[in-house]
VMD Tcl script that builds the backbone (N, CA, C; Angstrom):
set m [mol new atoms 549]
animate dup $m
set s [atomselect $m all]
$s set {name element resname resid chain x y z} {
  {N N MET 1 A -60.739 -32.740 19.973}
  {CA C MET 1 A -59.558 -31.891 20.576}
  {C C MET 1 A -59.775 -31.008 21.428}
  {N N PHE 2 A -61.078 -30.154 21.018}
  {CA C PHE 2 A -61.373 -29.041 22.071}
  {C C PHE 2 A -62.131 -29.628 23.102}
  {N N ALA 3 A -62.934 -30.801 23.157}
  {CA C ALA 3 A -63.442 -31.197 24.186}
  {C C ALA 3 A -62.600 -31.715 25.241}
  {N N ALA 4 A -61.275 -32.646 24.814}
  {CA C ALA 4 A -60.366 -32.897 25.487}
  {C C ALA 4 A -59.807 -31.725 26.347}
  {N N ALA 5 A -59.232 -30.399 25.557}
  {CA C ALA 5 A -58.616 -29.321 26.134}
  {C C ALA 5 A -59.530 -29.074 27.383}
  {N N GLU 6 A -60.536 -29.198 26.978}
  {CA C GLU 6 A -61.761 -28.457 28.252}
  {C C GLU 6 A -61.557 -29.304 29.289}
  {N N GLN 7 A -61.677 -31.075 29.499}
  {CA C GLN 7 A -61.673 -31.833 30.074}
  {C C GLN 7 A -60.088 -31.697 31.063}
  {N N LEU 8 A -59.203 -31.476 30.209}
  {CA C LEU 8 A -57.726 -31.580 30.594}
  {C C LEU 8 A -57.531 -30.482 31.754}
  {N N THR 9 A -58.016 -29.287 31.382}
  {CA C THR 9 A -58.091 -28.151 32.218}
  {C C THR 9 A -58.699 -28.043 33.129}
  {N N ALA 10 A -60.076 -28.605 33.155}
  {CA C ALA 10 A -61.102 -28.957 34.443}
  {C C ALA 10 A -60.468 -29.662 35.485}
  {N N GLY 11 A -59.664 -30.460 35.103}
  {CA C GLY 11 A -58.676 -31.842 35.985}
  {C C GLY 11 A -57.602 -31.146 36.321}
  {N N GLY 12 A -57.343 -29.692 36.072}
  {CA C GLY 12 A -56.013 -29.283 36.951}
  {C C GLY 12 A -55.032 -28.791 35.890}
  {N N ALA 13 A -55.150 -29.380 34.418}
  {CA C ALA 13 A -53.835 -29.282 33.398}
  {C C ALA 13 A -53.695 -27.685 33.514}
  {N N THR 14 A -52.519 -27.384 33.248}
  {CA C THR 14 A -52.309 -25.750 33.330}
  {C C THR 14 A -51.328 -25.552 32.270}
  {N N LEU 15 A -50.741 -26.692 31.399}
  {CA C LEU 15 A -49.806 -26.474 30.324}
  {C C LEU 15 A -50.517 -27.342 29.131}
  {N N LEU 16 A -50.854 -26.847 28.057}
  {CA C LEU 16 A -50.893 -27.807 26.847}
  {C C LEU 16 A -50.350 -27.549 25.971}
  {N N GLN 17 A -49.834 -28.891 24.983}
  {CA C GLN 17 A -48.997 -28.428 23.743}
  {C C GLN 17 A -49.891 -28.866 22.598}
  {N N TYR 18 A -50.045 -28.067 21.868}
  {CA C TYR 18 A -50.731 -28.220 20.337}
  {C C TYR 18 A -50.055 -28.560 19.480}
  {N N ARG 19 A -50.350 -30.223 18.967}
  {CA C ARG 19 A -49.308 -30.616 17.970}
  {C C ARG 19 A -49.804 -31.242 16.795}
  {N N ASN 20 A -49.965 -30.573 15.982}
  {CA C ASN 20 A -50.737 -31.369 14.593}
  {C C ASN 20 A -49.564 -31.215 13.262}
  {N N LYS 21 A -49.394 -32.555 13.257}
  {CA C LYS 21 A -48.386 -33.029 12.566}
  {C C LYS 21 A -48.502 -32.851 10.822}
  {N N SER 22 A -50.041 -32.645 10.432}
  {CA C SER 22 A -50.599 -33.229 9.277}
  {C C SER 22 A -51.575 -31.848 8.613}
  {N N GLY 23 A -51.914 -30.905 9.444}
  {CA C GLY 23 A -52.707 -29.965 9.034}
  {C C GLY 23 A -51.877 -28.954 8.224}
  {N N ASN 24 A -52.555 -28.325 7.581}
  {CA C ASN 24 A -51.942 -26.981 7.006}
  {C C ASN 24 A -51.914 -25.405 7.639}
  {N N ALA 25 A -51.052 -24.643 7.641}
  {CA C ALA 25 A -50.842 -23.537 8.158}
  {C C ALA 25 A -52.352 -23.046 8.549}
  {N N ARG 26 A -53.167 -22.823 7.454}
  {CA C ARG 26 A -54.741 -22.209 8.211}
  {C C ARG 26 A -55.349 -22.926 8.838}
  {N N GLN 27 A -55.281 -24.051 9.027}
  {CA C GLN 27 A -56.063 -24.783 10.086}
  {C C GLN 27 A -55.386 -25.005 11.069}
  {N N ILE 28 A -53.859 -24.929 11.094}
  {CA C ILE 28 A -53.035 -25.242 12.549}
  {C C ILE 28 A -53.584 -23.621 13.313}
  {N N LEU 29 A -53.764 -22.503 12.544}
  {CA C LEU 29 A -53.863 -21.494 13.004}
  {C C LEU 29 A -54.957 -21.143 13.857}
  {N N GLU 30 A -56.270 -21.813 12.816}
  {CA C GLU 30 A -57.809 -21.922 13.294}
  {C C GLU 30 A -57.963 -22.570 14.389}
  {N N HIS 31 A -57.484 -23.474 14.474}
  {CA C HIS 31 A -57.505 -24.700 15.667}
  {C C HIS 31 A -56.738 -23.876 17.060}
  {N N ALA 32 A -55.614 -23.110 16.430}
  {CA C ALA 32 A -54.670 -22.834 17.965}
  {C C ALA 32 A -55.652 -21.394 18.418}
  {N N HIS 33 A -56.319 -20.808 17.638}
  {CA C HIS 33 A -56.839 -19.481 18.186}
  {C C HIS 33 A -58.360 -20.016 18.787}
  {N N LYS 34 A -58.883 -20.971 18.107}
  {CA C LYS 34 A -59.926 -21.397 18.918}
  {C C LYS 34 A -59.316 -22.221 20.434}
  {N N LEU 35 A -58.531 -22.608 20.562}
  {CA C LEU 35 A -57.936 -23.278 21.742}
  {C C LEU 35 A -57.540 -22.276 22.397}
  {N N LYS 36 A -56.994 -21.088 22.377}
  {CA C LYS 36 A -56.702 -20.326 23.232}
  {C C LYS 36 A -57.755 -19.713 23.791}
  {N N ARG 37 A -58.985 -19.476 22.853}
  {CA C ARG 37 A -59.889 -18.686 23.289}
  {C C ARG 37 A -60.647 -19.535 24.197}
  {N N LEU 38 A -61.004 -21.525 23.723}
  {CA C LEU 38 A -61.115 -22.009 24.926}
  {C C LEU 38 A -60.859 -22.416 26.435}
  {N N VAL 39 A -59.147 -22.443 26.354}
  {CA C VAL 39 A -58.696 -22.590 27.875}
  {C C VAL 39 A -58.688 -21.218 28.695}
  {N N GLY 40 A -58.340 -19.686 28.012}
  {CA C GLY 40 A -58.322 -18.879 28.381}
  {C C GLY 40 A -56.645 -18.690 29.046}
  {N N SER 41 A -56.315 -17.332 29.738}
  {CA C SER 41 A -55.126 -17.501 30.241}
  {C C SER 41 A -54.628 -18.026 30.985}
  {N N PRO 42 A -55.103 -18.524 31.953}
  {CA C PRO 42 A -54.760 -19.347 33.122}
  {C C PRO 42 A -53.601 -20.590 32.242}
  {N N VAL 43 A -54.064 -21.284 31.292}
  {CA C VAL 43 A -53.437 -22.283 30.645}
  {C C VAL 43 A -52.262 -21.797 29.685}
  {N N LYS 44 A -50.882 -22.662 30.099}
  {CA C LYS 44 A -50.218 -21.947 28.964}
  {C C LYS 44 A -49.991 -22.840 27.942}
  {N N LEU 45 A -50.234 -22.215 26.363}
  {CA C LEU 45 A -49.861 -23.116 25.297}
  {C C LEU 45 A -48.618 -22.875 24.762}
  {N N ILE 46 A -48.828 -24.218 24.106}
  {CA C ILE 46 A -47.220 -24.438 23.461}
  {C C ILE 46 A -47.332 -25.000 22.008}
  {N N MET 47 A -46.768 -24.326 21.220}
  {CA C MET 47 A -46.928 -24.524 19.889}
  {C C MET 47 A -45.874 -25.693 19.420}
  {N N ASN 48 A -46.361 -26.860 18.882}
  {CA C ASN 48 A -45.353 -27.827 18.390}
  {C C ASN 48 A -44.541 -27.197 17.075}
  {N N ASP 49 A -43.428 -27.393 16.565}
  {CA C ASP 49 A -42.567 -27.233 15.480}
  {C C ASP 49 A -42.744 -25.906 15.116}
  {N N ARG 50 A -43.669 -24.708 14.935}
  {CA C ARG 50 A -43.880 -23.653 13.982}
  {C C ARG 50 A -44.056 -22.443 14.466}
  {N N ALA 51 A -42.752 -21.727 14.877}
  {CA C ALA 51 A -42.569 -20.731 15.214}
  {C C ALA 51 A -43.420 -19.379 14.967}
  {N N ASP 52 A -43.885 -19.530 13.351}
  {CA C ASP 52 A -44.445 -18.305 12.879}
  {C C ASP 52 A -45.826 -18.716 13.400}
  {N N LEU 53 A -46.655 -19.476 13.742}
  {CA C LEU 53 A -47.674 -19.885 14.237}
  {C C LEU 53 A -47.966 -19.635 15.929}
  {N N ALA 54 A -46.782 -20.165 16.268}
  {CA C ALA 54 A -46.861 -19.544 17.919}
  {C C ALA 54 A -46.973 -18.211 18.327}
  {N N LEU 55 A -46.438 -17.447 17.307}
  {CA C LEU 55 A -46.390 -16.001 17.386}
  {C C LEU 55 A -47.728 -15.563 17.054}
  {N N ALA 56 A -48.479 -15.906 15.995}
  {CA C ALA 56 A -49.615 -15.372 15.382}
  {C C ALA 56 A -50.794 -16.103 16.074}
  {N N ALA 57 A -50.713 -17.107 16.631}
  {CA C ALA 57 A -51.609 -17.561 17.589}
  {C C ALA 57 A -51.499 -16.947 18.977}
  {N N GLY 58 A -50.536 -16.310 19.530}
  {CA C GLY 58 A -50.354 -15.930 20.881}
  {C C GLY 58 A -50.193 -16.629 22.032}
  {N N PHE 59 A -49.421 -17.696 21.276}
  {CA C PHE 59 A -49.216 -18.895 22.207}
  {C C PHE 59 A -47.801 -18.294 23.293}
  {N N ASP 60 A -47.997 -19.035 24.549}
  {CA C ASP 60 A -46.991 -18.876 25.107}
  {C C ASP 60 A -45.684 -19.355 24.946}
  {N N GLY 61 A -45.325 -20.345 24.022}
  {CA C GLY 61 A -44.064 -20.925 23.809}
  {C C GLY 61 A -44.247 -21.685 22.831}
  {N N LEU 62 A -43.025 -22.434 22.263}
  {CA C LEU 62 A -42.721 -23.044 21.281}
  {C C LEU 62 A -41.816 -24.070 21.524}
  {N N HIS 63 A -41.976 -25.343 20.672}
  {CA C HIS 63 A -41.218 -26.678 21.459}
  {C C HIS 63 A -40.758 -27.218 19.717}
  {N N VAL 64 A -39.818 -27.218 19.904}
  {CA C VAL 64 A -39.205 -27.928 18.160}
  {C C VAL 64 A -38.206 -29.101 18.589}
  {N N GLY 65 A -38.367 -29.963 17.516}
  {CA C GLY 65 A -37.670 -31.246 18.121}
  {C C GLY 65 A -36.338 -31.125 17.119}
  {N N GLN 66 A -35.572 -32.262 16.955}
  {CA C GLN 66 A -34.236 -32.279 16.262}
  {C C GLN 66 A -34.135 -32.071 14.784}
  {N N ASP 67 A -35.529 -32.572 13.985}
  {CA C ASP 67 A -35.406 -31.994 12.686}
  {C C ASP 67 A -35.977 -30.386 12.487}
  {N N ASP 68 A -36.471 -29.762 13.410}
  {CA C ASP 68 A -37.119 -28.838 13.265}
  {C C ASP 68 A -35.957 -27.354 13.253}
  {N N LEU 69 A -36.689 -26.041 13.206}
  {CA C LEU 69 A -35.648 -25.030 13.527}
  {C C LEU 69 A -34.527 -25.461 14.557}
  {N N SER 70 A -33.601 -24.911 14.585}
  {CA C SER 70 A -32.615 -24.830 15.965}
  {C C SER 70 A -32.889 -24.016 16.750}
  {N N PRO 71 A -32.833 -24.236 17.940}
  {CA C PRO 71 A -33.150 -23.737 19.272}
  {C C PRO 71 A -32.706 -22.058 19.265}
  {N N ASP 72 A -31.509 -21.841 18.564}
  {CA C ASP 72 A -31.139 -20.681 18.322}
  {C C ASP 72 A -32.036 -19.781 16.958}
  {N N ALA 73 A -32.441 -20.211 16.300}
  {CA C ALA 73 A -33.025 -20.110 15.148}
  {C C ALA 73 A -34.659 -19.991 15.804}
  {N N ALA 74 A -34.799 -20.942 16.482}
  {CA C ALA 74 A -36.532 -20.744 16.747}
  {C C ALA 74 A -36.619 -19.388 17.987}
  {N N ARG 75 A -35.552 -19.281 18.459}
  {CA C ARG 75 A -35.520 -18.411 19.624}
  {C C ARG 75 A -35.485 -16.828 19.156}
  {N N SER 76 A -34.412 -16.601 17.524}
  {CA C SER 76 A -34.342 -15.468 16.768}
  {C C SER 76 A -36.137 -15.103 16.242}
  {N N ILE 77 A -36.723 -15.868 16.092}
  {CA C ILE 77 A -37.966 -15.849 15.915}
  {C C ILE 77 A -39.401 -15.518 16.735}
  {N N ILE 78 A -39.431 -16.213 17.785}
  {CA C ILE 78 A -40.367 -15.783 19.011}
  {C C ILE 78 A -39.917 -14.858 19.706}
  {N N GLY 79 A -38.499 -14.697 19.769}
  {CA C GLY 79 A -37.930 -13.302 20.883}
  {C C GLY 79 A -37.789 -13.944 21.975}
  {N N PRO 80 A -37.570 -13.146 23.114}
  {CA C PRO 80 A -37.130 -13.772 24.233}
  {C C PRO 80 A -38.090 -13.789 25.505}
  {N N SER 81 A -39.206 -13.885 25.355}
  {CA C SER 81 A -40.612 -13.476 25.926}
  {C C SER 81 A -41.059 -15.300 26.175}
  {N N LEU 82 A -41.128 -15.889 24.781}
  {CA C LEU 82 A -42.165 -16.932 24.462}
  {C C LEU 82 A -40.666 -18.326 25.520}
  {N N TRP 83 A -41.862 -19.081 25.627}
  {CA C TRP 83 A -40.904 -20.544 26.406}
  {C C TRP 83 A -40.575 -21.207 25.377}
  {N N LEU 84 A -39.318 -21.557 25.322}
  {CA C LEU 84 A -38.688 -22.480 24.177}
  {C C LEU 84 A -38.445 -23.903 24.988}
  {N N GLY 85 A -38.606 -24.967 24.260}
  {CA C GLY 85 A -38.321 -26.278 24.617}
  {C C GLY 85 A -37.779 -26.944 23.347}
  {N N VAL 86 A -36.811 -27.844 23.924}
  {CA C VAL 86 A -36.285 -28.810 22.596}
  {C C VAL 86 A -36.631 -30.066 22.743}
  {N N SER 87 A -36.626 -30.914 21.828}
  {CA C SER 87 A -36.543 -32.256 22.167}
  {C C SER 87 A -35.410 -32.954 21.980}
  {N N THR 88 A -34.806 -33.819 23.259}
  {CA C THR 88 A -33.708 -34.675 23.090}
  {C C THR 88 A -33.857 -35.632 23.521}
  {N N HIS 89 A -32.762 -36.843 22.610}
  {CA C HIS 89 A -33.482 -38.423 22.845}
  {C C HIS 89 A -31.760 -38.934 23.329}
  {N N ASN 90 A -30.877 -38.442 23.668}
  {CA C ASN 90 A -29.424 -38.776 24.093}
  {C C ASN 90 A -28.376 -37.835 24.665}
  {N N PRO 91 A -27.681 -38.049 25.238}
  {CA C PRO 91 A -26.646 -37.286 26.131}
  {C C PRO 91 A -26.121 -36.181 25.111}
  {N N GLU 92 A -25.797 -36.631 23.846}
  {CA C GLU 92 A -25.216 -35.435 23.319}
  {C C GLU 92 A -26.255 -34.556 22.789}
  {N N GLN 93 A -27.477 -34.770 22.608}
  {CA C GLN 93 A -28.642 -33.600 22.291}
  {C C GLN 93 A -28.792 -33.036 23.276}
  {N N ILE 94 A -28.758 -33.730 24.713}
  {CA C ILE 94 A -29.296 -32.902 25.631}
  {C C ILE 94 A -27.841 -31.868 26.008}
  {N N ALA 95 A -26.411 -32.226 25.602}
  {CA C ALA 95 A -25.397 -31.242 26.337}
  {C C ALA 95 A -25.548 -30.317 25.117}
  {N N ASP 96 A -26.100 -30.185 24.030}
  {CA C ASP 96 A -26.035 -29.565 22.765}
  {C C ASP 96 A -27.234 -28.504 23.138}
  {N N ALA 97 A -28.512 -28.481 23.589}
  {CA C ALA 97 A -29.618 -28.187 23.727}
  {C C ALA 97 A -29.453 -27.281 25.103}
  {N N ASP 98 A -28.655 -28.101 26.253}
  {CA C ASP 98 A -28.131 -27.475 27.101}
  {C C ASP 98 A -27.331 -26.088 27.142}
  {N N LYS 99 A -26.607 -25.666 25.829}
  {CA C LYS 99 A -25.939 -24.537 25.676}
  {C C LYS 99 A -26.703 -23.999 24.925}
  {N N SER 100 A -27.931 -23.973 24.509}
  {CA C SER 100 A -28.715 -23.051 23.879}
  {C C SER 100 A -29.688 -22.423 24.605}
  {N N ASP 101 A -30.234 -21.722 24.138}
  {CA C ASP 101 A -31.282 -20.550 24.750}
  {C C ASP 101 A -32.494 -21.119 25.161}
  {N N ALA 102 A -32.562 -22.417 25.060}
  {CA C ALA 102 A -33.755 -22.960 25.332}
  {C C ALA 102 A -34.210 -23.002 26.954}
  {N N ASP 103 A -35.174 -22.598 27.402}
  {CA C ASP 103 A -35.908 -22.915 28.673}
  {C C ASP 103 A -36.315 -23.939 29.359}
  {N N TYR 104 A -36.706 -25.165 28.729}
  {CA C TYR 104 A -36.620 -26.777 29.154}
  {C C TYR 104 A -36.161 -27.361 27.973}
  {N N LEU 105 A -36.023 -28.676 28.548}
  {CA C LEU 105 A -35.730 -29.755 27.848}
  {C C LEU 105 A -36.397 -30.981 27.739}
  {N N ALA 106 A -36.832 -31.248 26.673}
  {CA C ALA 106 A -37.565 -32.746 26.886}
  {C C ALA 106 A -36.691 -33.917 26.612}
  {N N ILE 107 A -36.815 -34.999 27.354}
  {CA C ILE 107 A -36.138 -36.230 27.259}
  {C C ILE 107 A -36.871 -37.364 27.115}
  {N N GLY 108 A -36.708 -38.343 25.985}
  {CA C GLY 108 A -37.674 -39.341 26.191}
  {C C GLY 108 A -37.410 -39.964 24.313}
  {N N PRO 109 A -37.763 -41.014 24.351}
  {CA C PRO 109 A -39.016 -41.692 24.908}
  {C C PRO 109 A -38.517 -42.224 26.175}
  {N N VAL 110 A -38.839 -41.813 27.050}
  {CA C VAL 110 A -38.646 -42.458 28.537}
  {C C VAL 110 A -39.122 -44.359 28.785}
  {N N PHE 111 A -40.281 -44.504 28.133}
  {CA C PHE 111 A -40.722 -45.832 28.048}
  {C C PHE 111 A -41.665 -46.084 26.529}
  {N N ALA 112 A -41.557 -47.502 26.184}
  {CA C ALA 112 A -42.055 -47.048 24.968}
  {C C ALA 112 A -43.518 -46.310 24.623}
  {N N THR 113 A -43.679 -46.156 23.372}
  {CA C THR 113 A -44.978 -45.354 23.016}
  {C C THR 113 A -45.236 -45.556 22.100}
  {N N ALA 114 A -46.516 -45.402 21.690}
  {CA C ALA 114 A -47.367 -45.476 20.766}
  {C C ALA 114 A -47.851 -44.249 19.807}
  {N N SER 115 A -47.621 -43.124 20.659}
  {CA C SER 115 A -48.121 -41.839 19.670}
  {C C SER 115 A -47.255 -41.550 18.752}
  {N N LYS 116 A -46.075 -42.050 18.696}
  {CA C LYS 116 A -45.366 -41.716 17.406}
  {C C LYS 116 A -45.163 -42.777 16.410}
  {N N ALA 117 A -44.751 -42.889 15.160}
  {CA C ALA 117 A -45.270 -43.585 14.239}
  {C C ALA 117 A -43.469 -44.197 14.064}
  {N N ASN 118 A -42.727 -43.202 14.107}
  {CA C ASN 118 A -41.329 -43.974 14.274}
  {C C ASN 118 A -40.499 -43.302 15.561}
  {N N PRO 119 A -40.848 -43.815 16.614}
  {CA C PRO 119 A -40.008 -43.113 17.786}
  {C C PRO 119 A -38.517 -43.475 18.203}
  {N N ASP 120 A -38.323 -42.726 18.636}
  {CA C ASP 120 A -36.438 -43.018 18.884}
  {C C ASP 120 A -36.207 -44.006 19.876}
  {N N PRO 121 A -35.292 -44.437 20.051}
  {CA C PRO 121 A -34.990 -45.840 21.002}
  {C C PRO 121 A -35.274 -45.337 22.992}
  {N N VAL 122 A -36.070 -45.884 23.399}
  {CA C VAL 122 A -36.372 -45.687 24.573}
  {C C VAL 122 A -35.136 -45.326 25.223}
  {N N VAL 123 A -35.201 -44.255 26.336}
  {CA C VAL 123 A -33.990 -43.979 26.994}
  {C C VAL 123 A -33.866 -44.519 28.363}
  {N N GLY 124 A -35.382 -45.162 28.916}
  {CA C GLY 124 A -35.491 -45.691 30.159}
  {C C GLY 124 A -35.163 -44.567 31.449}
  {N N ILE 125 A -35.577 -44.920 32.518}
  {CA C ILE 125 A -35.219 -44.230 33.876}
  {C C ILE 125 A -33.829 -43.612 33.995}
  {N N ASP 126 A -32.849 -44.500 33.528}
  {CA C ASP 126 A -31.456 -44.255 33.836}
  {C C ASP 126 A -30.730 -43.211 32.612}
  {N N GLY 127 A -32.046 -42.828 31.504}
  {CA C GLY 127 A -31.426 -41.691 30.423}
  {C C GLY 127 A -31.998 -40.527 30.960}
  {N N VAL 128 A -33.251 -40.480 32.168}
  {CA C VAL 128 A -33.580 -39.351 32.574}
  {C C VAL 128 A -32.679 -38.584 33.769}
  {N N ARG 129 A -32.041 -40.028 34.811}
  {CA C ARG 129 A -30.953 -39.426 35.560}
  {C C ARG 129 A -29.570 -38.944 34.942}
  {N N ARG 130 A -29.507 -39.418 33.839}
  {CA C ARG 130 A -28.049 -38.607 32.798}
  {C C ARG 130 A -28.354 -37.403 32.361}
  {N N ALA 131 A -29.477 -37.496 31.828}
  {CA C ALA 131 A -29.879 -36.351 31.168}
  {C C ALA 131 A -30.042 -35.049 32.509}
  {N N ARG 132 A -30.548 -35.665 33.405}
  {CA C ARG 132 A -30.709 -34.563 34.667}
  {C C ARG 132 A -29.127 -34.136 35.349}
  {N N GLU 133 A -28.091 -34.952 35.079}
  {CA C GLU 133 A -27.045 -34.910 35.397}
  {C C GLU 133 A -26.096 -33.611 34.111}
  {N N LEU 134 A -26.636 -33.909 33.201}
  {CA C LEU 134 A -26.041 -32.689 32.005}
  {C C LEU 134 A -26.552 -31.749 31.878}
  {N N THR 135 A -27.990 -31.140 32.723}
  {CA C THR 135 A -28.466 -29.935 32.591}
  {C C THR 135 A -29.185 -29.498 33.863}
  {N N ARG 136 A -29.334 -28.202 33.985}
  {CA C ARG 136 A -29.746 -27.911 35.232}
  {C C ARG 136 A -31.088 -26.988 35.010}
  {N N LYS 137 A -31.164 -26.857 33.493}
  {CA C LYS 137 A -32.575 -26.682 33.083}
  {C C LYS 137 A -34.134 -27.317 33.070}
  {N N THR 138 A -34.762 -26.709 33.068}
  {CA C THR 138 A -36.155 -27.620 33.518}
  {C C THR 138 A -35.967 -28.998 32.465}
  {N N LEU 139 A -36.597 -29.796 33.231}
  {CA C LEU 139 A -36.184 -31.405 32.412}
  {C C LEU 139 A -37.821 -31.769 32.384}
  {N N VAL 140 A -38.259 -32.099 31.266}
  {CA C VAL 140 A -39.375 -33.047 31.288}
  {C C VAL 140 A -39.241 -34.340 30.397}
  {N N ALA 141 A -39.998 -34.983 31.120}
  {CA C ALA 141 A -40.199 -36.600 30.471}
  {C C ALA 141 A -41.372 -36.504 29.772}
  {N N ILE 142 A -40.779 -37.397 28.550}
  {CA C ILE 142 A -41.725 -37.832 27.815}
  {C C ILE 142 A -41.658 -39.392 27.245}
  {N N GLY 143 A -42.640 -39.561 26.768}
  {CA C GLY 143 A -42.784 -41.037 26.020}
  {C C GLY 143 A -43.170 -42.190 27.047}
  {N N GLY 144 A -44.768 -42.354 27.124}
  {CA C GLY 144 A -44.812 -43.616 27.766}
  {C C GLY 144 A -45.117 -43.507 29.296}
  {N N ILE 145 A -45.297 -42.167 29.422}
  {CA C ILE 145 A -45.497 -41.560 31.004}
  {C C ILE 145 A -46.757 -42.063 31.334}
  {N N THR 146 A -47.399 -42.867 32.309}
  {CA C THR 146 A -48.459 -43.194 33.112}
  {C C THR 146 A -48.640 -42.787 34.439}
  {N N ARG 147 A -49.339 -43.144 34.723}
  {CA C ARG 147 A -49.948 -42.701 36.424}
  {C C ARG 147 A -49.044 -43.923 37.058}
  {N N ASN 148 A -48.911 -44.940 36.677}
  {CA C ASN 148 A -48.194 -45.756 37.167}
  {C C ASN 148 A -46.441 -45.873 37.114}
  {N N ASN 149 A -45.910 -44.941 36.378}
  {CA C ASN 149 A -44.596 -44.956 36.339}
  {C C ASN 149 A -44.031 -43.425 36.683}
  {N N ALA 150 A -45.003 -42.472 36.577}
  {CA C ALA 150 A -44.783 -40.906 36.638}
  {C C ALA 150 A -43.612 -40.788 37.653}
  {N N ARG 151 A -44.100 -41.279 39.169}
  {CA C ARG 151 A -43.509 -40.959 40.199}
  {C C ARG 151 A -42.009 -41.225 40.232}
  {N N SER 152 A -41.524 -42.555 39.460}
  {CA C SER 152 A -40.587 -42.726 39.253}
  {C C SER 152 A -39.453 -41.868 38.400}
  {N N VAL 153 A -40.370 -41.380 37.589}
  {CA C VAL 153 A -39.732 -40.719 36.472}
  {C C VAL 153 A -39.192 -39.245 37.306}
  {N N ILE 154 A -40.417 -38.671 37.791}
  {CA C ILE 154 A -39.615 -37.415 38.695}
  {C C ILE 154 A -38.701 -37.808 39.811}
  {N N GLU 155 A -38.703 -38.896 40.317}
  {CA C GLU 155 A -37.689 -39.163 41.157}
  {C C GLU 155 A -36.375 -39.245 40.571}
  {N N ALA 156 A -36.224 -39.403 39.570}
  {CA C ALA 156 A -34.890 -39.931 38.505}
  {C C ALA 156 A -34.422 -38.594 38.005}
  {N N GLY 157 A -35.235 -37.558 38.352}
  {CA C GLY 157 A -34.649 -36.203 38.131}
  {C C GLY 157 A -35.535 -35.300 37.528}
  {N N ALA 158 A -36.372 -35.807 36.602}
  {CA C ALA 158 A -37.227 -35.172 35.522}
  {C C ALA 158 A -38.044 -34.321 36.695}
  {N N ASP 159 A -38.545 -32.428 36.162}
  {CA C ASP 159 A -39.262 -31.585 36.743}
  {C C ASP 159 A -40.594 -31.890 36.499}
  {N N SER 160 A -41.235 -32.479 35.358}
  {CA C SER 160 A -42.399 -32.616 34.911}
  {C C SER 160 A -42.486 -33.532 33.959}
  {N N VAL 161 A -43.640 -34.197 33.607}
  {CA C VAL 161 A -43.997 -34.967 32.691}
  {C C VAL 161 A -44.778 -34.639 31.772}
  {N N ALA 162 A -44.695 -35.170 30.662}
  {CA C ALA 162 A -45.874 -34.724 29.185}
  {C C ALA 162 A -46.454 -36.088 29.282}
  {N N VAL 163 A -47.534 -36.259 29.102}
  {CA C VAL 163 A -48.614 -37.209 28.743}
  {C C VAL 163 A -49.546 -37.162 27.743}
  {N N ILE 164 A -49.375 -37.982 27.002}
  {CA C ILE 164 A -50.574 -38.346 25.990}
  {C C ILE 164 A -51.405 -39.515 26.578}
  {N N SER 165 A -50.842 -40.305 26.303}
  {CA C SER 165 A -52.018 -41.678 25.952}
  {C C SER 165 A -52.778 -42.037 27.013}
  {N N ASP 166 A -52.008 -41.653 28.502}
  {CA C ASP 166 A -52.629 -41.677 29.733}
  {C C ASP 166 A -53.831 -40.983 30.209}
  {N N LEU 167 A -53.954 -40.072 29.145}
  {CA C LEU 167 A -55.010 -38.868 29.357}
  {C C LEU 167 A -55.940 -39.007 28.499}
  {N N ILE 168 A -56.213 -40.113 27.473}
  {CA C ILE 168 A -57.283 -39.859 26.540}
  {C C ILE 168 A -58.432 -40.278 27.136}
  {N N ARG 169 A -58.566 -41.437 27.957}
  {CA C ARG 169 A -59.802 -41.807 28.628}
  {C C ARG 169 A -60.347 -41.356 30.016}
  {N N ASP 170 A -61.194 -40.517 29.578}
  {CA C ASP 170 A -61.487 -39.506 30.698}
  {C C ASP 170 A -60.615 -38.604 30.906}
  {N N PRO 171 A -60.029 -37.463 30.081}
  {CA C PRO 171 A -59.121 -36.670 30.648}
  {C C PRO 171 A -59.225 -36.160 31.886}
  {N N ARG 172 A -60.512 -35.637 32.433}
  {CA C ARG 172 A -60.695 -34.653 33.302}
  {C C ARG 172 A -60.174 -35.764 34.724}
  {N N LYS 173 A -60.726 -36.644 34.728}
  {CA C LYS 173 A -60.247 -37.830 35.597}
  {C C LYS 173 A -58.921 -38.375 35.802}
  {N N SER 174 A -58.556 -38.409 34.469}
  {CA C SER 174 A -56.991 -38.910 34.171}
  {C C SER 174 A -56.084 -37.700 35.063}
  {N N THR 175 A -56.531 -36.330 34.785}
  {CA C THR 175 A -55.564 -35.425 34.801}
  {C C THR 175 A -55.475 -35.392 36.732}
  {N N GLU 176 A -56.654 -35.400 36.983}
  {CA C GLU 176 A -56.809 -35.430 38.662}
  {C C GLU 176 A -56.273 -36.557 39.140}
  {N N ALA 177 A -56.187 -37.573 38.698}
  {CA C ALA 177 A -55.429 -38.816 39.281}
  {C C ALA 177 A -53.626 -38.289 39.134}
  {N N PHE 178 A -53.519 -37.777 38.023}
  {CA C PHE 178 A -52.003 -37.736 37.781}
  {C C PHE 178 A -51.992 -37.059 39.058}
  {N N PHE 179 A -51.986 -35.671 39.368}
  {CA C PHE 179 A -51.900 -34.741 40.043}
  {C C PHE 179 A -52.121 -35.692 41.758}
  {N N GLU 180 A -52.826 -36.338 41.912}
  {CA C GLU 180 A -52.746 -37.201 43.079}
  {C C GLU 180 A -51.677 -38.001 43.001}
  {N N VAL 181 A -51.158 -38.571 41.649}
  {CA C VAL 181 A -49.626 -39.494 42.201}
  {C C VAL 181 A -48.686 -38.674 42.195}
  {N N LEU 182 A -48.589 -37.561 41.843}
  {CA C LEU 182 A -47.145 -36.234 41.873}
  {C C LEU 182 A -47.412 -35.445 43.116}
  {N N ARG 183 A -48.105 -35.688 43.989}
  {CA C ARG 183 A -48.168 -35.070 45.109}
  {C C ARG 183 A -46.946 -35.560 45.972}
}
mol reanalyze $m
mol bondsrecalc $m
mol representation Tube
mol addrep $m
């Protein structure tokens, strides 16, 4: 994870999300502190799920899913200065999250993805378009995003993309290639 983070940031990534669904709080916090030291302040770090650990690690934000803290509860813990993101998977969730104090909304999975054991149904490009119609908040597309389909996702209304699988092999070169595609 740490070697990949170094390569991703060397390739130009400016925001990383730390996601650890199986670690205990102590391990997650240790990893988070090391990650923060490693990438430095130019790179924004988002903690997945854990408001307490986002604060303890000095991260820049928190991302919550539909089964985590509500956006309002998360905001009450992290305060007004940290970024808050919310995962959404359908128009109803987008509409609800749009009313919240979230800074950005993630919509997906846009395409089939192998990075989740039980992914929500694919929303497709039309799901991104519909989400854009329902919110003016920053919209992040996630799920099955590759260099081959990223441009179409942005054209459908996403402000940015979240990527896992297409960055794993040679993270630095893959990140650089994404920036070329998205220019």
